[in-house]
TINUKOL-676922 format. One record per residue (C-alpha): residue in three letters; x, y, z; residue number from 1. Coordinates in steps of 0.1 Angstrom, whole numbers, padded with zeros to 4 digits, m for minus. Layout:
N
rest->ala&x->X&y->Y&z->Z&nr->NUM
...
This chain:
203
rest->met&x->0000&y->0000&z->0000&nr->1
rest->arg&x->0028&y->0024&z->0009&nr->2
rest->ile&x->0045&y->0016&z->m0024&nr->3
rest->leu&x->0013&y->0024&z->m0043&nr->4
rest->leu&x->0009&y->0057&z->m0025&nr->5
rest->leu&x->0045&y->0067&z->m0033&nr->6
rest->cys&x->0040&y->0058&z->m0070&nr->7
rest->phe&x->0008&y->0078&z->m0071&nr->8
rest->phe&x->0024&y->0108&z->m0055&nr->9
rest->gly&x->0054&y->0106&z->m0078&nr->10
rest->phe&x->0032&y->0103&z->m0109&nr->11
rest->ser&x->0010&y->0133&z->m0098&nr->12
rest->thr&x->0041&y->0154&z->m0092&nr->13
rest->phe&x->0054&y->0145&z->m0126&nr->14
rest->leu&x->0021&y->0152&z->m0144&nr->15
rest->phe&x->0015&y->0186&z->m0128&nr->16
rest->gly&x->0051&y->0196&z->m0132&nr->17
rest->gln&x->0049&y->0189&z->m0169&nr->18
rest->lys&x->0017&y->0209&z->m0172&nr->19
rest->lys&x->0032&y->0239&z->m0155&nr->20
rest->lys&x->0062&y->0237&z->m0178&nr->21
rest->tyr&x->0041&y->0235&z->m0209&nr->22
rest->lys&x->0021&y->0266&z->m0199&nr->23
rest->leu&x->0054&y->0286&z->m0202&nr->24
rest->asp&x->0054&y->0279&z->m0239&nr->25
rest->val&x->0028&y->0302&z->m0254&nr->26
rest->val&x->0016&y->0287&z->m0286&nr->27
rest->ser&x->m0004&y->0316&z->m0300&nr->28
rest->asn&x->m0012&y->0353&z->m0294&nr->29
rest->ile&x->m0030&y->0383&z->m0309&nr->30
rest->glu&x->m0018&y->0419&z->m0308&nr->31
rest->ala&x->m0031&y->0455&z->m0313&nr->32
rest->lys&x->m0007&y->0484&z->m0317&nr->33
rest->ala&x->m0002&y->0520&z->m0326&nr->34
rest->ile&x->0024&y->0526&z->m0354&nr->35
rest->met&x->0047&y->0553&z->m0367&nr->36
rest->met&x->0064&y->0547&z->m0400&nr->37
rest->lys&x->0090&y->0570&z->m0417&nr->38
rest->ala&x->0101&y->0565&z->m0453&nr->39
rest->leu&x->0139&y->0568&z->m0458&nr->40
rest->gly&x->0161&y->0578&z->m0487&nr->41
rest->asn&x->0157&y->0599&z->m0519&nr->42
rest->asn&x->0122&y->0588&z->m0531&nr->43
rest->ser&x->0087&y->0601&z->m0533&nr->44
rest->leu&x->0074&y->0586&z->m0501&nr->45
rest->ala&x->0103&y->0601&z->m0481&nr->46
rest->lys&x->0105&y->0635&z->m0498&nr->47
rest->asp&x->0069&y->0643&z->m0507&nr->48
rest->leu&x->0050&y->0628&z->m0478&nr->49
rest->gln&x->0050&y->0633&z->m0440&nr->50
rest->pro&x->0056&y->0603&z->m0418&nr->51
rest->phe&x->0028&y->0577&z->m0417&nr->52
rest->tyr&x->0008&y->0571&z->m0385&nr->53
rest->gly&x->m0018&y->0544&z->m0379&nr->54
rest->phe&x->m0027&y->0511&z->m0362&nr->55
rest->gly&x->m0023&y->0474&z->m0367&nr->56
rest->phe&x->m0033&y->0439&z->m0357&nr->57
rest->ser&x->m0012&y->0408&z->m0356&nr->58
rest->gly&x->m0014&y->0371&z->m0349&nr->59
rest->asn&x->0015&y->0347&z->m0341&nr->60
rest->leu&x->0018&y->0309&z->m0337&nr->61
rest->met&x->0048&y->0299&z->m0316&nr->62
rest->thr&x->0062&y->0263&z->m0313&nr->63
rest->pro&x->0077&y->0250&z->m0280&nr->64
rest->ile&x->0112&y->0254&z->m0296&nr->65
rest->asn&x->0107&y->0292&z->m0297&nr->66
rest->phe&x->0103&y->0294&z->m0335&nr->67
rest->gly&x->0070&y->0306&z->m0350&nr->68
rest->leu&x->0051&y->0322&z->m0378&nr->69
rest->gly&x->0033&y->0356&z->m0378&nr->70
rest->val&x->0009&y->0377&z->m0398&nr->71
rest->asp&x->0007&y->0415&z->m0395&nr->72
rest->tyr&x->m0020&y->0438&z->m0409&nr->73
rest->asn&x->m0014&y->0476&z->m0407&nr->74
rest->met&x->m0034&y->0506&z->m0419&nr->75
rest->leu&x->m0013&y->0538&z->m0421&nr->76
rest->phe&x->m0021&y->0574&z->m0430&nr->77
rest->ser&x->m0001&y->0604&z->m0441&nr->78
rest->asn&x->m0003&y->0639&z->m0457&nr->79
rest->val&x->0015&y->0656&z->m0486&nr->80
rest->arg&x->0042&y->0680&z->m0474&nr->81
rest->tyr&x->0031&y->0716&z->m0479&nr->82
rest->asp&x->0061&y->0726&z->m0501&nr->83
rest->arg&x->0058&y->0694&z->m0522&nr->84
rest->gln&x->0022&y->0696&z->m0534&nr->85
rest->asn&x->0032&y->0708&z->m0569&nr->86
rest->ile&x->0055&y->0678&z->m0572&nr->87
rest->tyr&x->0034&y->0651&z->m0557&nr->88
rest->gly&x->0002&y->0663&z->m0574&nr->89
rest->asn&x->m0033&y->0675&z->m0565&nr->90
rest->ile&x->m0037&y->0646&z->m0541&nr->91
rest->gly&x->m0046&y->0644&z->m0504&nr->92
rest->ser&x->m0048&y->0619&z->m0476&nr->93
rest->pro&x->m0023&y->0592&z->m0488&nr->94
rest->lys&x->m0031&y->0558&z->m0472&nr->95
rest->met&x->m0010&y->0527&z->m0471&nr->96
rest->thr&x->m0020&y->0491&z->m0462&nr->97
rest->val&x->0009&y->0469&z->m0453&nr->98
rest->ile&x->0006&y->0431&z->m0448&nr->99
rest->asp&x->0036&y->0413&z->m0434&nr->100
rest->val&x->0042&y->0375&z->m0432&nr->101
rest->phe&x->0072&y->0366&z->m0412&nr->102
rest->leu&x->0092&y->0340&z->m0393&nr->103
rest->thr&x->0099&y->0348&z->m0357&nr->104
rest->his&x->0123&y->0335&z->m0330&nr->105
rest->arg&x->0119&y->0341&z->m0293&nr->106
rest->glu&x->0146&y->0346&z->m0266&nr->107
rest->asn&x->0135&y->0343&z->m0230&nr->108
rest->ile&x->0156&y->0368&z->m0211&nr->109
rest->ser&x->0137&y->0363&z->m0178&nr->110
rest->glu&x->0102&y->0352&z->m0167&nr->111
rest->glu&x->0088&y->0387&z->m0174&nr->112
rest->phe&x->0109&y->0399&z->m0203&nr->113
rest->leu&x->0111&y->0384&z->m0238&nr->114
rest->val&x->0128&y->0394&z->m0271&nr->115
rest->glu&x->0117&y->0383&z->m0305&nr->116
rest->glu&x->0134&y->0386&z->m0339&nr->117
rest->met&x->0114&y->0387&z->m0371&nr->118
rest->ala&x->0121&y->0384&z->m0409&nr->119
rest->gly&x->0097&y->0380&z->m0438&nr->120
rest->phe&x->0080&y->0394&z->m0468&nr->121
rest->ser&x->0056&y->0424&z->m0471&nr->122
rest->tyr&x->0027&y->0434&z->m0495&nr->123
rest->tyr&x->0020&y->0472&z->m0498&nr->124
rest->asn&x->m0011&y->0489&z->m0512&nr->125
rest->his&x->m0007&y->0527&z->m0515&nr->126
rest->ser&x->m0036&y->0549&z->m0525&nr->127
rest->ser&x->m0044&y->0587&z->m0525&nr->128
rest->ser&x->m0076&y->0606&z->m0534&nr->129
rest->phe&x->m0076&y->0633&z->m0560&nr->130
rest->ile&x->m0088&y->0665&z->m0543&nr->131
rest->ala&x->m0107&y->0677&z->m0574&nr->132
rest->leu&x->m0124&y->0644&z->m0582&nr->133
rest->thr&x->m0144&y->0629&z->m0553&nr->134
rest->asp&x->m0144&y->0592&z->m0564&nr->135
rest->glu&x->m0111&y->0590&z->m0582&nr->136
rest->lys&x->m0080&y->0576&z->m0566&nr->137
rest->leu&x->m0044&y->0570&z->m0574&nr->138
rest->lys&x->m0035&y->0534&z->m0566&nr->139
rest->asn&x->m0003&y->0515&z->m0565&nr->140
rest->ser&x->0009&y->0482&z->m0550&nr->141
rest->gly&x->0043&y->0466&z->m0543&nr->142
rest->met&x->0062&y->0439&z->m0526&nr->143
rest->gly&x->0092&y->0439&z->m0503&nr->144
rest->phe&x->0108&y->0423&z->m0472&nr->145
rest->asn&x->0109&y->0431&z->m0435&nr->146
rest->leu&x->0134&y->0427&z->m0407&nr->147
rest->gly&x->0127&y->0436&z->m0371&nr->148
rest->gly&x->0128&y->0429&z->m0334&nr->149
rest->lys&x->0103&y->0432&z->m0305&nr->150
rest->ala&x->0108&y->0436&z->m0267&nr->151
rest->ile&x->0080&y->0421&z->m0247&nr->152
rest->tyr&x->0071&y->0426&z->m0210&nr->153
rest->ile&x->0047&y->0402&z->m0193&nr->154
rest->leu&x->0021&y->0419&z->m0171&nr->155
rest->asp&x->0005&y->0391&z->m0151&nr->156
rest->pro&x->0018&y->0360&z->m0133&nr->157
rest->glu&x->m0001&y->0337&z->m0157&nr->158
rest->gly&x->0016&y->0352&z->m0187&nr->159
rest->tyr&x->m0016&y->0360&z->m0207&nr->160
rest->gln&x->m0011&y->0397&z->m0210&nr->161
rest->ala&x->0019&y->0417&z->m0222&nr->162
rest->val&x->0029&y->0450&z->m0236&nr->163
rest->phe&x->0057&y->0455&z->m0263&nr->164
rest->val&x->0077&y->0479&z->m0283&nr->165
rest->ala&x->0088&y->0469&z->m0317&nr->166
rest->gly&x->0111&y->0482&z->m0345&nr->167
rest->lys&x->0110&y->0470&z->m0381&nr->168
rest->phe&x->0129&y->0478&z->m0413&nr->169
rest->asn&x->0108&y->0475&z->m0445&nr->170
rest->tyr&x->0119&y->0477&z->m0481&nr->171
rest->tyr&x->0093&y->0486&z->m0507&nr->172
rest->ser&x->0094&y->0480&z->m0545&nr->173
rest->thr&x->0067&y->0487&z->m0570&nr->174
rest->asn&x->0063&y->0487&z->m0608&nr->175
rest->ile&x->0058&y->0523&z->m0619&nr->176
rest->tyr&x->0074&y->0527&z->m0654&nr->177
rest->asn&x->0091&y->0558&z->m0667&nr->178
rest->glu&x->0116&y->0562&z->m0696&nr->179
rest->asn&x->0138&y->0583&z->m0672&nr->180
rest->ala&x->0156&y->0558&z->m0650&nr->181
rest->asp&x->0160&y->0584&z->m0622&nr->182
rest->ile&x->0123&y->0593&z->m0621&nr->183
rest->gln&x->0114&y->0556&z->m0622&nr->184
rest->lys&x->0137&y->0550&z->m0592&nr->185
rest->tyr&x->0123&y->0580&z->m0574&nr->186
rest->phe&x->0088&y->0565&z->m0574&nr->187
rest->asn&x->0095&y->0528&z->m0575&nr->188
rest->his&x->0116&y->0521&z->m0544&nr->189
rest->ser&x->0117&y->0531&z->m0508&nr->190
rest->ala&x->0128&y->0519&z->m0473&nr->191
rest->phe&x->0108&y->0524&z->m0441&nr->192
rest->leu&x->0116&y->0525&z->m0404&nr->193
rest->arg&x->0086&y->0514&z->m0384&nr->194
rest->leu&x->0081&y->0518&z->m0347&nr->195
rest->ser&x->0051&y->0504&z->m0328&nr->196
rest->leu&x->0038&y->0502&z->m0292&nr->197
rest->gly&x->0012&y->0476&z->m0285&nr->198
rest->tyr&x->m0007&y->0451&z->m0263&nr->199
rest->arg&x->m0005&y->0413&z->m0266&nr->200
rest->tyr&x->m0028&y->0386&z->m0254&nr->201
rest->asn&x->m0014&y->0351&z->m0251&nr->202
rest->phe&x->m0036&y->0320&z->m0253&nr->203
């Protein structure tokens, strides 16, 4: 009887110990965030437009070996610089939708603090409304890649809620054609530095 009790106690300790350990490996999460994105370089998005501001939503799946897959949806808004209206055109309220698909890797610095690295591909949809024509829009789309990192702080002992700050570098390339190679390059390529502050819920 004593041997059976010892075996039962040992099995229970092992079972609950394994369950507690498994809870530390978050397998999925969703995020909401505020974003600031600044175009870099000598191109139309950097020279003719103000920085983009907006919001985004993300979802991540993480494996127990700390590698995972994420999807990021962002809606960003800007304005034409006052002194560049003649160059950019009779256009207002530029808007950009950015969808990122990326691989991520997590580093557990401590029980409350995590760091994640990200790398993947991006899709961009850029549109602006003509001021003189209510229903007409200038539309353009492109592809690119993204690299970034995220610092995460866990808020509660169970590990469900967290806040984070993230930085990401994006490269944008589209297909506008012009016989002048310099003009084509000016409108076709750009790089972005994106900063975001957000809330994560783990489940």
